[in-house]
N, CA and C atoms as an extended XYZ file, in Angstrom:
438
Properties=species:S:1:pos:R:3:atomname:S:1:resname:S:1:resid:I:1 pbc="F F F"
N       -81.093     -150.200      -78.816 N   MET     1
C       -79.954     -150.062      -78.066 CA  MET     1
C       -80.315     -148.978      -76.933 C   MET     1
N       -80.090     -149.216      -75.629 N   ALA     2
C       -80.338     -148.098      -74.555 CA  ALA     2
C       -79.017     -147.666      -73.903 C   ALA     2
N       -78.886     -146.475      -73.629 N   VAL     3
C       -77.684     -145.746      -73.074 CA  VAL     3
C       -78.145     -144.943      -71.962 C   VAL     3
N       -77.695     -145.253      -70.756 N   GLY     4
C       -77.901     -144.405      -69.513 CA  GLY     4
C       -76.834     -143.363      -69.548 C   GLY     4
N       -77.221     -142.220      -68.950 N   SER     5
C       -76.275     -141.134      -69.015 CA  SER     5
C       -76.260     -140.400      -67.579 C   SER     5
N       -75.205     -139.502      -67.446 N   SER     6
C       -74.974     -138.682      -66.276 CA  SER     6
C       -76.047     -137.762      -66.461 C   SER     6
N       -76.744     -137.367      -67.510 N   GLU     7
C       -77.853     -136.336      -67.630 CA  GLU     7
C       -79.142     -136.754      -66.960 C   GLU     7
N       -79.098     -138.070      -66.254 N   SER     8
C       -80.410     -138.599      -65.720 CA  SER     8
C       -81.374     -139.120      -66.563 C   SER     8
N       -81.117     -139.353      -67.713 N   CYS     9
C       -82.038     -139.805      -68.768 CA  CYS     9
C       -81.490     -141.103      -69.497 C   CYS     9
N       -82.374     -141.816      -70.295 N   ILE    10
C       -81.938     -142.978      -71.109 CA  ILE    10
C       -82.293     -142.438      -72.452 C   ILE    10
N       -81.489     -143.026      -73.397 N   ARG    11
C       -81.745     -142.683      -74.770 CA  ARG    11
C       -81.937     -144.037      -75.534 C   ARG    11
N       -82.670     -144.281      -76.303 N   LEU    12
C       -83.177     -145.496      -76.985 CA  LEU    12
C       -83.038     -145.336      -78.587 C   LEU    12
N       -82.452     -146.278      -79.285 N   TRP    13
C       -82.298     -146.381      -80.636 CA  TRP    13
C       -82.687     -147.894      -81.199 C   TRP    13
N       -83.112     -148.025      -82.448 N   SER    14
C       -83.220     -149.175      -82.906 CA  SER    14
C       -81.909     -149.416      -83.695 C   SER    14
N       -81.272     -150.718      -83.574 N   LEU    15
C       -80.140     -151.148      -84.318 CA  LEU    15
C       -80.459     -151.535      -85.663 C   LEU    15
N       -81.748     -151.621      -86.034 N   LYS    16
C       -82.219     -151.880      -87.362 CA  LYS    16
C       -82.522     -150.657      -88.097 C   LYS    16
N       -82.339     -149.511      -87.481 N   GLY    17
C       -82.633     -148.284      -88.319 CA  GLY    17
C       -84.137     -147.948      -88.352 C   GLY    17
N       -85.020     -148.603      -87.551 N   GLU    18
C       -86.326     -148.462      -87.451 CA  GLU    18
C       -86.710     -147.074      -86.672 C   GLU    18
N       -88.000     -146.478      -87.082 N   THR    19
C       -88.233     -145.455      -86.333 CA  THR    19
C       -88.847     -146.056      -84.890 C   THR    19
N       -89.005     -145.492      -83.870 N   LEU    20
C       -89.592     -145.989      -82.572 CA  LEU    20
C       -90.925     -145.276      -82.399 C   LEU    20
N       -92.014     -146.103      -82.648 N   LYS    21
C       -93.183     -145.437      -82.606 CA  LYS    21
C       -93.927     -145.862      -81.221 C   LYS    21
N       -94.521     -144.637      -80.556 N   ALA    22
C       -95.113     -144.706      -79.182 CA  ALA    22
C       -96.649     -145.054      -79.486 C   ALA    22
N       -96.992     -145.991      -78.796 N   ARG    23
C       -98.495     -146.321      -78.715 CA  ARG    23
C       -99.204     -145.515      -77.734 C   ARG    23
N      -100.404     -145.071      -77.895 N   MET    24
C      -101.173     -144.418      -77.172 CA  MET    24
C      -102.739     -144.491      -77.395 C   MET    24
N      -103.501     -144.130      -76.470 N   LEU    25
C      -105.083     -144.108      -76.576 CA  LEU    25
C      -105.459     -142.840      -77.048 C   LEU    25
N      -106.217     -142.756      -77.998 N   ASP    26
C      -106.813     -141.533      -78.560 CA  ASP    26
C      -108.179     -141.288      -77.699 C   ASP    26
N      -108.852     -140.186      -78.081 N   SER    27
C      -109.928     -139.706      -77.357 CA  SER    27
C      -111.242     -140.777      -77.281 C   SER    27
N      -111.117     -141.765      -78.277 N   ASP    28
C      -112.236     -142.700      -78.470 CA  ASP    28
C      -111.597     -144.057      -77.866 C   ASP    28
N      -110.628     -144.044      -76.996 N   ASN    29
C      -110.110     -145.221      -76.464 CA  ASN    29
C      -109.587     -146.159      -77.579 C   ASN    29
N      -109.023     -145.661      -78.673 N   GLN    30
C      -108.602     -146.633      -79.636 CA  GLN    30
C      -106.992     -146.403      -79.647 C   GLN    30
N      -106.264     -147.497      -79.706 N   VAL    31
C      -104.871     -147.537      -79.910 CA  VAL    31
C      -104.319     -146.941      -81.035 C   VAL    31
N      -103.560     -145.956      -80.873 N   THR    32
C      -102.877     -145.285      -82.182 CA  THR    32
C      -101.380     -145.240      -81.951 C   THR    32
N      -100.731     -145.067      -83.004 N   GLU    33
C       -99.134     -144.689      -82.945 CA  GLU    33
C       -98.886     -143.481      -83.419 C   GLU    33
N       -97.857     -142.739      -82.919 N   ASP    34
C       -97.385     -141.588      -83.527 CA  ASP    34
C       -96.499     -141.847      -84.556 C   ASP    34
N       -95.888     -140.909      -85.249 N   GLU    35
C       -95.201     -140.978      -86.498 CA  GLU    35
C       -93.770     -141.657      -86.403 C   GLU    35
N       -93.329     -141.696      -85.148 N   GLY    36
C       -92.126     -142.397      -84.793 CA  GLY    36
C       -90.939     -141.407      -84.865 C   GLY    36
N       -89.892     -141.770      -84.143 N   ARG    37
C       -88.697     -141.141      -84.070 CA  ARG    37
C       -87.478     -141.989      -84.188 C   ARG    37
N       -86.250     -141.465      -84.425 N   SER    38
C       -85.205     -142.307      -84.646 CA  SER    38
C       -84.510     -142.516      -83.241 C   SER    38
N       -84.705     -141.650      -82.353 N   MET    39
C       -84.288     -141.782      -80.921 CA  MET    39
C       -85.494     -141.446      -80.068 C   MET    39
N       -85.461     -142.265      -78.878 N   ARG    40
C       -86.480     -141.796      -77.746 CA  ARG    40
C       -85.635     -141.442      -76.515 C   ARG    40
N       -86.201     -140.748      -75.635 N   LYS    41
C       -85.586     -140.243      -74.514 CA  LYS    41
C       -86.480     -140.600      -73.328 C   LYS    41
N       -86.020     -141.210      -72.401 N   LEU    42
C       -86.919     -141.651      -71.224 CA  LEU    42
C       -86.256     -140.750      -69.984 C   LEU    42
N       -87.337     -139.895      -69.471 N   ILE    43
C       -86.882     -138.928      -68.623 CA  ILE    43
C       -87.632     -139.234      -67.223 C   ILE    43
N       -86.967     -139.312      -66.070 N   GLY    44
C       -87.652     -139.737      -64.757 CA  GLY    44
C       -86.806     -139.706      -63.591 C   GLY    44
N       -85.486     -140.091      -63.991 N   HIS    45
C       -84.519     -140.239      -62.855 CA  HIS    45
C       -84.053     -138.787      -62.580 C   HIS    45
N       -83.511     -138.717      -61.374 N   SER    46
C       -82.920     -137.286      -60.962 CA  SER    46
C       -81.496     -137.310      -60.739 C   SER    46
N       -80.929     -138.411      -61.109 N   ALA    47
C       -79.360     -138.524      -60.990 CA  ALA    47
C       -78.835     -139.534      -62.156 C   ALA    47
N       -77.588     -139.761      -62.204 N   PRO    48
C       -77.044     -140.557      -63.301 CA  PRO    48
C       -77.666     -141.999      -63.544 C   PRO    48
N       -77.876     -142.509      -64.581 N   VAL    49
C       -78.424     -143.857      -64.690 CA  VAL    49
C       -77.176     -144.723      -64.954 C   VAL    49
N       -77.008     -145.832      -63.976 N   TYR    50
C       -75.955     -146.687      -63.988 CA  TYR    50
C       -76.068     -147.961      -64.730 C   TYR    50
N       -77.319     -148.472      -64.717 N   SER    51
C       -77.563     -149.782      -65.351 CA  SER    51
C       -78.942     -149.846      -65.900 C   SER    51
N       -79.072     -150.841      -66.814 N   MET    52
C       -80.291     -151.104      -67.459 CA  MET    52
C       -80.444     -152.537      -67.762 C   MET    52
N       -81.720     -153.003      -67.943 N   SER    53
C       -81.842     -154.519      -68.187 CA  SER    53
C       -83.236     -154.615      -68.930 C   SER    53
N       -83.085     -155.123      -70.183 N   TYR    54
C       -84.378     -155.439      -70.994 CA  TYR    54
C       -85.071     -156.662      -70.402 C   TYR    54
N       -86.465     -156.735      -70.388 N   ASP    55
C       -87.104     -157.784      -70.103 CA  ASP    55
C       -86.815     -159.049      -70.913 C   ASP    55
N       -86.626     -160.147      -70.399 N   PRO    56
C       -86.223     -161.296      -71.137 CA  PRO    56
C       -87.317     -162.098      -71.745 C   PRO    56
N       -88.619     -161.778      -71.482 N   ILE    57
C       -89.883     -162.636      -71.908 CA  ILE    57
C       -89.799     -162.885      -73.349 C   ILE    57
N       -89.455     -161.980      -74.238 N   TYR    58
C       -89.664     -162.165      -75.627 CA  TYR    58
C       -88.352     -162.802      -76.365 C   TYR    58
N       -87.334     -162.801      -75.615 N   GLY    59
C       -86.166     -163.183      -76.171 CA  GLY    59
C       -85.733     -162.248      -77.469 C   GLY    59
N       -84.942     -162.926      -78.171 N   SER    60
C       -84.305     -162.083      -79.394 CA  SER    60
C       -85.262     -162.016      -80.438 C   SER    60
N       -86.490     -162.774      -80.607 N   ALA    61
C       -87.378     -162.895      -81.729 CA  ALA    61
C       -88.129     -161.534      -81.877 C   ALA    61
N       -88.476     -161.110      -80.710 N   GLN    62
C       -89.366     -159.708      -80.766 CA  GLN    62
C       -88.622     -158.695      -79.898 C   GLN    62
N       -89.122     -157.460      -80.125 N   LYS    63
C       -88.527     -156.525      -79.295 CA  LYS    63
C       -89.088     -156.562      -77.942 C   LYS    63
N       -88.327     -156.171      -76.816 N   PRO    64
C       -88.732     -156.312      -75.402 CA  PRO    64
C       -89.961     -155.269      -75.224 C   PRO    64
N       -90.648     -155.539      -74.205 N   SER    65
C       -91.834     -154.561      -73.855 CA  SER    65
C       -91.522     -153.524      -72.692 C   SER    65
N       -90.466     -154.058      -72.047 N   THR    66
C       -90.181     -153.105      -70.870 CA  THR    66
C       -88.599     -153.103      -70.652 C   THR    66
N       -88.243     -152.096      -69.874 N   LEU    67
C       -86.848     -151.936      -69.484 CA  LEU    67
C       -86.700     -151.489      -68.105 C   LEU    67
N       -85.835     -151.922      -67.325 N   LEU    68
C       -85.420     -151.635      -65.855 CA  LEU    68
C       -84.264     -150.621      -66.108 C   LEU    68
N       -84.339     -149.628      -65.109 N   SER    69
C       -83.020     -148.899      -65.037 CA  SER    69
C       -82.745     -148.603      -63.428 C   SER    69
N       -81.426     -148.396      -63.121 N   ALA    70
C       -80.964     -148.188      -61.922 CA  ALA    70
C       -80.101     -146.871      -61.859 C   ALA    70
N       -80.460     -145.987      -60.882 N   SER    71
C       -79.864     -144.693      -60.872 CA  SER    71
C       -79.246     -144.459      -59.514 C   SER    71
N       -78.415     -143.185      -59.606 N   GLY    72
C       -77.767     -142.573      -58.299 CA  GLY    72
C       -78.814     -141.865      -57.401 C   GLY    72
N       -80.252     -141.956      -57.952 N   ASP    73
C       -81.147     -141.146      -57.207 CA  ASP    73
C       -81.841     -142.250      -56.243 C   ASP    73
N       -81.237     -143.474      -56.145 N   GLY    74
C       -81.704     -144.538      -55.343 CA  GLY    74
C       -82.915     -145.306      -55.727 C   GLY    74
N       -83.419     -145.085      -56.983 N   THR    75
C       -84.618     -145.632      -57.474 CA  THR    75
C       -84.178     -146.738      -58.595 C   THR    75
N       -84.937     -147.822      -58.633 N   VAL    76
C       -85.002     -148.650      -60.106 CA  VAL    76
C       -86.417     -148.253      -60.578 C   VAL    76
N       -86.295     -148.016      -61.933 N   ARG    77
C       -87.461     -147.707      -62.653 CA  ARG    77
C       -87.944     -148.773      -63.708 C   ARG    77
N       -89.172     -148.910      -63.832 N   LEU    78
C       -89.617     -149.863      -64.927 CA  LEU    78
C       -90.253     -148.981      -65.972 C   LEU    78
N       -89.850     -149.069      -67.353 N   TRP    79
C       -90.315     -148.246      -68.316 CA  TRP    79
C       -91.092     -149.178      -69.375 C   TRP    79
N       -92.101     -148.559      -70.089 N   SER    80
C       -92.772     -149.280      -70.900 CA  SER    80
C       -92.193     -148.938      -72.248 C   SER    80
N       -91.864     -149.836      -73.058 N   LEU    81
C       -91.219     -149.585      -74.470 CA  LEU    81
C       -92.156     -149.530      -75.612 C   LEU    81
N       -93.504     -149.456      -75.109 N   ASP    82
C       -94.617     -149.301      -76.117 CA  ASP    82
C       -95.036     -147.764      -75.954 C   ASP    82
N       -94.970     -147.225      -74.813 N   THR    83
C       -95.491     -146.018      -74.792 CA  THR    83
C       -94.281     -144.888      -74.296 C   THR    83
N       -92.963     -145.552      -74.143 N   TYR    84
C       -91.857     -144.777      -73.674 CA  TYR    84
C       -92.261     -143.950      -72.420 C   TYR    84
N       -92.820     -144.556      -71.488 N   THR    85
C       -93.175     -143.823      -70.296 CA  THR    85
C       -92.794     -144.686      -68.981 C   THR    85
N       -92.591     -144.033      -67.836 N   ASN    86
C       -92.283     -144.767      -66.569 CA  ASN    86
C       -93.523     -145.206      -66.088 C   ASN    86
N       -93.554     -146.506      -65.831 N   LEU    87
C       -94.532     -147.362      -65.188 CA  LEU    87
C       -94.507     -147.293      -63.630 C   LEU    87
N       -93.401     -147.445      -62.976 N   VAL    88
C       -93.194     -147.755      -61.603 CA  VAL    88
C       -91.807     -147.266      -61.315 C   VAL    88
N       -91.642     -146.693      -60.038 N   ALA    89
C       -90.394     -146.274      -59.382 CA  ALA    89
C       -90.270     -147.136      -58.161 C   ALA    89
N       -89.405     -148.080      -58.061 N   TYR    90
C       -89.233     -149.000      -56.945 CA  TYR    90
C       -88.114     -148.247      -56.011 C   TYR    90
N       -88.609     -147.868      -54.808 N   ARG    91
C       -87.702     -147.205      -53.799 CA  ARG    91
C       -87.436     -148.078      -52.652 C   ARG    91
N       -86.233     -148.541      -52.544 N   GLY    92
C       -85.896     -149.398      -51.296 CA  GLY    92
C       -84.520     -149.343      -50.838 C   GLY    92
N       -83.583     -148.500      -51.401 N   HIS    93
C       -82.302     -148.481      -51.220 CA  HIS    93
C       -81.963     -147.324      -50.329 C   HIS    93
N       -82.796     -146.667      -49.662 N   ASN    94
C       -82.477     -145.540      -48.699 CA  ASN    94
C       -81.856     -144.423      -49.307 C   ASN    94
N       -82.215     -144.140      -50.714 N   ARG    95
C       -81.706     -142.942      -51.403 CA  ARG    95
C       -80.206     -143.125      -51.778 C   ARG    95
N       -79.653     -144.313      -51.360 N   ASP    96
C       -78.341     -144.590      -52.002 CA  ASP    96
C       -78.304     -144.940      -53.419 C   ASP    96
N       -77.159     -144.567      -53.992 N   PRO    97
C       -77.212     -145.138      -55.494 CA  PRO    97
C       -77.542     -146.578      -55.699 C   PRO    97
N       -78.094     -146.897      -56.862 N   VAL    98
C       -78.149     -148.275      -57.240 CA  VAL    98
C       -77.374     -148.434      -58.251 C   VAL    98
N       -76.477     -149.429      -58.138 N   TRP    99
C       -75.384     -149.526      -59.221 CA  TRP    99
C       -75.924     -150.477      -60.261 C   TRP    99
N       -76.669     -151.452      -60.052 N   ASP   100
C       -76.927     -152.334      -60.967 CA  ASP   100
C       -78.246     -152.954      -60.781 C   ASP   100
N       -79.067     -153.388      -61.929 N   VAL   101
C       -80.361     -153.970      -61.909 CA  VAL   101
C       -80.377     -155.070      -62.930 C   VAL   101
N       -80.918     -156.230      -62.661 N   GLU   102
C       -80.858     -157.230      -63.689 CA  GLU   102
C       -82.289     -158.117      -63.545 C   GLU   102
N       -82.902     -158.339      -64.640 N   TRP   103
C       -84.122     -159.154      -64.750 CA  TRP   103
C       -83.707     -160.624      -64.427 C   TRP   103
N       -84.682     -161.422      -63.784 N   GLY   104
C       -84.502     -162.908      -63.695 CA  GLY   104
C       -85.009     -163.372      -65.205 C   GLY   104
N       -84.700     -164.766      -65.345 N   PRO   105
C       -85.049     -165.225      -66.681 CA  PRO   105
C       -86.409     -165.378      -67.037 C   PRO   105
N       -87.290     -165.208      -66.071 N   MET   106
C       -88.789     -165.259      -66.282 CA  MET   106
C       -89.355     -163.961      -66.595 C   MET   106
N       -88.739     -162.903      -66.276 N   GLY   107
C       -89.303     -161.596      -66.404 CA  GLY   107
C       -90.179     -161.108      -65.466 C   GLY   107
N       -90.184     -161.730      -64.238 N   VAL   108
C       -91.244     -161.280      -63.142 CA  VAL   108
C       -90.334     -160.718      -61.985 C   VAL   108
N       -89.163     -161.499      -61.790 N   TYR   109
C       -88.240     -160.992      -60.723 CA  TYR   109
C       -87.075     -160.331      -61.134 C   TYR   109
N       -86.490     -159.492      -60.316 N   PHE   110
C       -85.295     -158.795      -60.656 CA  PHE   110
C       -84.530     -158.486      -59.494 C   PHE   110
N       -83.277     -158.373      -59.712 N   ALA   111
C       -82.357     -157.967      -58.437 CA  ALA   111
C       -81.693     -156.638      -58.728 C   ALA   111
N       -81.385     -156.043      -57.687 N   SER   112
C       -80.766     -154.681      -57.571 CA  SER   112
C       -79.559     -154.775      -56.619 C   SER   112
N       -78.570     -153.834      -56.890 N   ALA   113
C       -77.385     -153.679      -56.089 CA  ALA   113
C       -77.187     -152.510      -55.737 C   ALA   113
N       -76.701     -152.032      -54.482 N   SER   114
C       -76.642     -150.519      -54.085 CA  SER   114
C       -75.353     -150.325      -53.200 C   SER   114
N       -75.199     -148.864      -53.065 N   ARG   115
C       -74.150     -148.444      -52.156 CA  ARG   115
C       -74.762     -148.567      -50.790 C   ARG   115
N       -75.887     -149.076      -50.454 N   ASP   116
C       -76.328     -149.217      -49.140 CA  ASP   116
C       -75.965     -150.519      -48.500 C   ASP   116
N       -74.972     -151.226      -49.231 N   ARG   117
C       -74.326     -152.610      -48.929 CA  ARG   117
C       -75.388     -153.598      -48.991 C   ARG   117
N       -76.419     -153.608      -49.759 N   THR   118
C       -77.463     -154.632      -49.959 CA  THR   118
C       -77.608     -154.964      -51.208 C   THR   118
N       -78.158     -156.253      -51.513 N   ALA   119
C       -78.675     -156.516      -52.774 CA  ALA   119
C       -80.187     -156.948      -52.478 C   ALA   119
N       -80.961     -156.644      -53.361 N   LYS   120
C       -82.482     -156.903      -53.130 CA  LYS   120
C       -83.077     -157.618      -54.253 C   LYS   120
N       -84.161     -158.427      -53.903 N   LEU   121
C       -84.757     -159.312      -54.863 CA  LEU   121
C       -86.220     -158.658      -54.852 C   LEU   121
N       -86.813     -158.354      -56.006 N   TRP   122
C       -87.969     -157.638      -56.190 CA  TRP   122
C       -89.015     -158.587      -57.203 C   TRP   122
N       -90.186     -158.270      -57.080 N   SER   123
C       -91.209     -158.771      -58.044 CA  SER   123
C       -91.817     -157.369      -58.638 C   SER   123
N       -91.912     -157.517      -59.943 N   SER   124
C       -92.239     -156.460      -60.717 CA  SER   124
C       -93.711     -155.928      -60.286 C   SER   124
N       -94.503     -156.762      -59.743 N   ASP   125
C       -95.795     -156.413      -59.278 CA  ASP   125
C       -95.871     -155.817      -57.852 C   ASP   125
N       -94.821     -155.545      -57.354 N   ARG   126
C       -94.848     -154.972      -55.902 CA  ARG   126
C       -93.863     -153.876      -55.795 C   ARG   126
N       -94.068     -152.808      -54.905 N   VAL   127
C       -93.169     -151.719      -54.899 CA  VAL   127
C       -92.190     -151.775      -53.760 C   VAL   127
N       -92.354     -152.957      -53.030 N   THR   128
C       -91.256     -153.164      -51.893 CA  THR   128
C       -90.545     -154.535      -52.296 C   THR   128
N       -89.398     -154.551      -51.755 N   PRO   129
C       -88.584     -155.847      -52.193 CA  PRO   129
C       -89.240     -157.036      -51.547 C   PRO   129
N       -88.968     -158.266      -52.090 N   LEU   130
C       -89.448     -159.424      -51.454 CA  LEU   130
C       -88.308     -159.950      -50.436 C   LEU   130
N       -86.961     -159.774      -50.789 N   ARG   131
C       -85.947     -160.166      -49.936 CA  ARG   131
C       -84.773     -159.129      -49.992 C   ARG   131
N       -84.321     -159.048      -48.744 N   MET   132
C       -82.939     -158.111      -48.679 CA  MET   132
C       -81.725     -158.936      -48.244 C   MET   132
N       -80.674     -158.847      -48.969 N   TYR   133
C       -79.501     -159.714      -48.670 CA  TYR   133
C       -78.385     -158.718      -48.015 C   TYR   133
N       -78.130     -158.904      -46.854 N   THR   134
C       -77.269     -157.919      -46.229 CA  THR   134
C       -75.972     -158.723      -45.653 C   THR   134
N       -75.087     -157.920      -45.027 N   GLY   135
C       -73.940     -158.499      -44.445 CA  GLY   135
C       -72.696     -158.076      -45.321 C   GLY   135
N       -72.847     -157.469      -46.439 N   HIS   136
C       -71.758     -156.880      -47.148 CA  HIS   136
C       -70.947     -155.813      -46.398 C   HIS   136
N       -69.685     -155.848      -46.517 N   LEU   137
C       -68.831     -154.756      -45.968 CA  LEU   137
C       -68.646     -153.516      -46.672 C   LEU   137
N       -69.083     -153.533      -47.916 N   SER   138
C       -69.045     -152.357      -48.759 CA  SER   138
C       -70.183     -152.347      -49.848 C   SER   138
N       -70.037     -151.522      -50.662 N   ASP   139
C       -71.157     -151.496      -51.831 CA  ASP   139
C       -71.279     -152.761      -52.451 C   ASP   139
N       -72.507     -153.135      -52.862 N   VAL   140
C       -72.805     -154.211      -53.793 CA  VAL   140
C       -72.864     -153.729      -55.062 C   VAL   140
N       -71.995     -154.128      -56.032 N   ASN   141
C       -71.825     -153.461      -57.444 CA  ASN   141
C       -72.525     -154.218      -58.539 C   ASN   141
N       -72.824     -155.478      -58.460 N   VAL   142
C       -73.390     -156.212      -59.332 CA  VAL   142
C       -74.537     -157.199      -58.827 C   VAL   142
N       -75.742     -157.331      -59.512 N   SER   143
C       -76.861     -158.072      -59.083 CA  SER   143
C       -77.178     -159.168      -60.232 C   SER   143
N       -77.529     -160.338      -59.959 N   ARG   144
C       -77.994     -161.249      -61.106 CA  ARG   144
C       -79.215     -162.030      -60.331 C   ARG   144
N       -80.262     -162.082      -60.858 N   ALA   145
C       -81.537     -162.820      -60.572 CA  ALA   145
C       -81.456     -164.236      -61.315 C   ALA   145
N       -81.643     -165.219      -60.575 N   MET   146
C       -81.591     -166.581      -61.254 CA  MET   146
C       -83.124     -167.194      -61.232 C   MET   146
């Protein structure tokens, strides 16, 4: 379970009561895991976190590998759920709060919605939006990628 907060962070827990183990490379470039924690904190945003979306690639059979988050700092961030680190900060909403973010069904594209009165379509492998949807008279509060 992921919870965004007004403290600019995201807290993660396992609903199965498992410890959340971070994978990392040791000095010999071997993958190791830490001892795990019951709760993980993702730090990187500088304003409240309003929305999050787990990647849909694995479905419900396996745990997701990434998480998107939208914040009042005007960014959408991509997080690794293997290392619990920020992978990318997507900036494209002119520092206006991003109210919502949602993965598309294939896990490559995602949509964002902002106070800047736009919705944007992104690809996770690019730092600039693919498309911008304008013409709204006020905030765009919800986004869905299909």
